[in-house]
N, C-alpha and C positions, 0 to 999 in steps of 0.2 A: 084640183089644180095643184095643191100642195104635194099630193101622193105623185103626180106626174112630174113635178120638178124634182122631188127627192129620187124618183127612179132615174132620171137622166143624169143627175149628180152621181148616184152610184155606179152608173154605166161608164160615165167618162172616168171615175176614180179606177175603174177595173181596166178600162183601155189604157189609161196613164201607168198603171201598175204593169199590165202585160208588156207595154212598149217599154218601160224601164228595165224590166226583166230581161227582154230582148235586147235592148240597146246598151245597158251599163254592165261592166264586169269589174271585179277587183283584183289586182295583182298583188300578192304577198310579199313581205320582205324577202322570203326563200325562193321567190320565184321571178321569172322573166318571160315574157309573151310576145307572141308574133301574131299580128293580124293578118288574117289570109282573106281574099277574095277569089271566090271561085278557085281556091287551091294556089293562088299566087301571092306571094307576100306583099304586104302594102305598108306595113308599120311595125317597128320594133319597140318595144317598152321594156326597159330595164329598171325603171324606178317604181317602188310599190305606191298603190293609191287606186283611186277610181278611174275607169276610163270607159271609153264608149265604142261602139261599132254599129254598123248598119245592119239592121236585122234582115234575116233572110238572105242576105247577100255575103256579109262577111261572117267569119268564125275566128276563134282565137285558140292558138296551140300554146300551151304552158311548158315551160322547162325549168329544172331545177338549178338555183343560182349557187347551192351549196357544194362543197367538195365532196365528191362520189368516190367510193371503192370499186375497185376492178380486181377480182380474185380470179386468178388463172389455175389451171391444173398442173400438178407437178409434171416435169418432163426431165428426160435424161439428156445431158450434155456431156459432150467429150471435151476435156479440158487440152490445153496445149501440150501437156506431157503425156497425153493420152490415157488420163485417169477419167473413169467415167463418174458422173455426178448425177443425183436426182435434185433437181432444183425447184423448189416451191415457192412462188413469188407473188407479189400484189402490187398494185399501183393505186394512186390517188389521183383524180383529174376533175376539171369543172368545166362547164359550158361558158365560153367567153365570147362567142358570137353566135347569137341564136339563129340570125339568117343564114350564116354559112353553114351551121349545123342542120338546118332543116334542109337546105339544098344538097347537102353531102350525103347525110345518113337518115334524115327524116326522124327517128327516134332513138331512145337509149339503147334499145335490145341489139340493133344493128351497130350502133356505135360501139358497144361492148365487144362485139364479136369481131369487129375489125381492130380494135384497139389490142385485143388479146392476141390477134395474129401478129400484129406488130411487135407487140411485147416480146411474144415467144421466139421471133426472129431476131430480134435485137439481143436478147439473151444469149442465144446460140452464137451469134457473131463476136460478142465482147467476151463472154466466158470461154468460148472455144479458143480465142487467142491469149488466154491467160493460163497460168499453171494452177494445179490444185491448192498449192499453199497460199497462192496470192487471191484466190477465190474466198477460201475459208477463213483466212487470217489477215494477211499482209495489206492487200489492196481494196479490200471489199467496198469501202465507201466510195473511193474513185472510180471503180468499176460501175457502181451503181448510179453515180453521176454521168458516166459515158452513156448507159442505157437510157436514162432520163432524157439526155439530149437528143439522142437518135430517136426514141419515141416520139418525143415532142415536135421533132422536125416532120414527122408523118402526120400527127395528130393536129398539126395548125391548120392542114388543109380541110379538116372537119369541123373547124370552129371550136376546138378543145385545147385545153392547156394541160400538160402533165405536171402535176405538182410534186409527185415524188414516187420512186420506184425502191422497194425493199425487197430482200430475200428472207423469208420467213425460216427456211430450212435448206440447207445444201449438205446432203449426205452421200455416202457411196451407196451403191445398190446393194441389196441384201446379201447376194452372193459374195461380192467383194468384201462387205463388211464381215462376213464369216470368216473369209479367207485371212483377212488382215487380223481378226481376232485371234485366229489360230496361230498366225505368224507371231504375234505380241506375245502369246502364251508360251510358245516355243522359246522366244527370245528370253522372257522372264525366267522361265525354267532353267534355261543355260546359265542365265547370269547367277540364279540361286545356288546352281550346282557349282559355278566356279566360286562363288562366296564361301560355299561350305568348305570347298577344297582347300581354299586359302586358309579358312579358320582351323581345319584339321592340321594343316601343315604347321600354322603357328602354334597350335595346342602341342604337337609332338616336339617342335623346337623349344617350346617352354618347358615341357615334361623332362625332355632329354637334358636340359640345361640344370633342372631342379635336381634330377637323378646325380648328374656329374657334381653339383654342389653338395649334395648329401654325401656322395662317396668321398669327396675331399674332406668334408667336415669330420665324417667317422674317422678317415685316416688320420687327419690331424690330432683329433681328440685320442685315438689309440696310441700315436705317437707320444703326446703329452703324457697319458697315462702310464706308459711304459716308462718314460723318463722319470716320472714322478715316483713310481714304483721301484725303480732301479735306485733312485735317490734314497727312498724310504729303506730299502733293503741294505744299502750300503751304510745309512745311519745306524740302522739296527745291527748290522754286522761290527759296526765300530763301537756300539755300545756293548755288545756282547765280547768282544775283544778287550775293550777296557775293564769290564767286570771280570773277565777270565785272568787278566794280568794281575789285578788287585787281589782276588782270593779265588784260587784255581779249584779249591775243594768246594766251597759254597756254590761256585758256579757249576761244578759237576752235580752237586746234590740237586740243585734249582733245575737243571735241564733234566734230571732223571725224574723229577716229580712230574714235570710237563709230559715226559714221556709216559709215566705211568697213567695220567689223567687222560692222555689221548688214546692209549692202547687198552686200558682197562674200564671202558664205557658200558653203561648197563644196556648193551644192545647184543646179548647172548654171544660176547666175544671169547673165543676158545684160542689158547695158546699152547702150543706143544713144545715146551721148552725144559731144560734141564735146571733144577734149582739153583745149580752152582754156576750158571751162567752169568755173564757180566752185566746182563740186564737187570738181575734180581740182587745185585751187590749189596744194595741199601737195605734189602730186606733180610739179609744175612748178617750184615755188620752196620749199625748206623753211621759208622765213620766212613763207610764206603770201601774199606778194604776187602780185598777178594778172599774167599774162604780158602782158595788154593794158593793164596800168596804167603810166602813164607816171611815170617818176621825178621825183621832186620837185626843182624848180629850186633 
């Protein structure tokens, strides 16, 4: 009797557990759920917690409540100034209406495909109407806001809200980049050559000015030296004249001694002169009288 009662109890517990497993389900905080009955939506659940469904008749689809990423492939865009750009962008979105999302796109794979197409088209429209400079520097944030609004207008019909659109990279194509690099290199080389030419011109101007100043300084120094030399010679001659005027014999003797010292140096000096010449008069007579001079009467 007791064994039969225990078996019935276990059976009932198993039935209740299976029934609970088939009836109850949990919605997590990061999820939202849609209860379907034979494929038709019956109830939307957006709050986390324990919920129920009819077994074998109803099933549940779960959708992510968090912000999701949409990464697109790089594409080439022609800006308004006819410059080509390779744009790599991404978007962030979230599912705000599970029922509309289910009715429009069913799952995330289809939603990502349709959002990617919409994002690419919006990028071409907005960036194609802007200049290269506006895209890469001046108006980038404003352009991203325009793209977000345009994609949001289309995504609303999917039960999706676009949170943000950003450009990861906006560069010129490889061929254009190489051409621009070569042009920049040529421009820098031209500027370098111009700067070198200007430096050479300034160098020559400074060198010429320095040479002119050297010539002027030398000329002025030579002039001053000649002037001083002339003044010295004048003073010397004045001294000699004064000495000659005071004692003509001593002056003649002194000058002769200087001539002997200068002419008879120990450097193999040879003179072919007569002993009676005026040059040797102090050798013949200490008084300096010439040997040929007749004594006074």
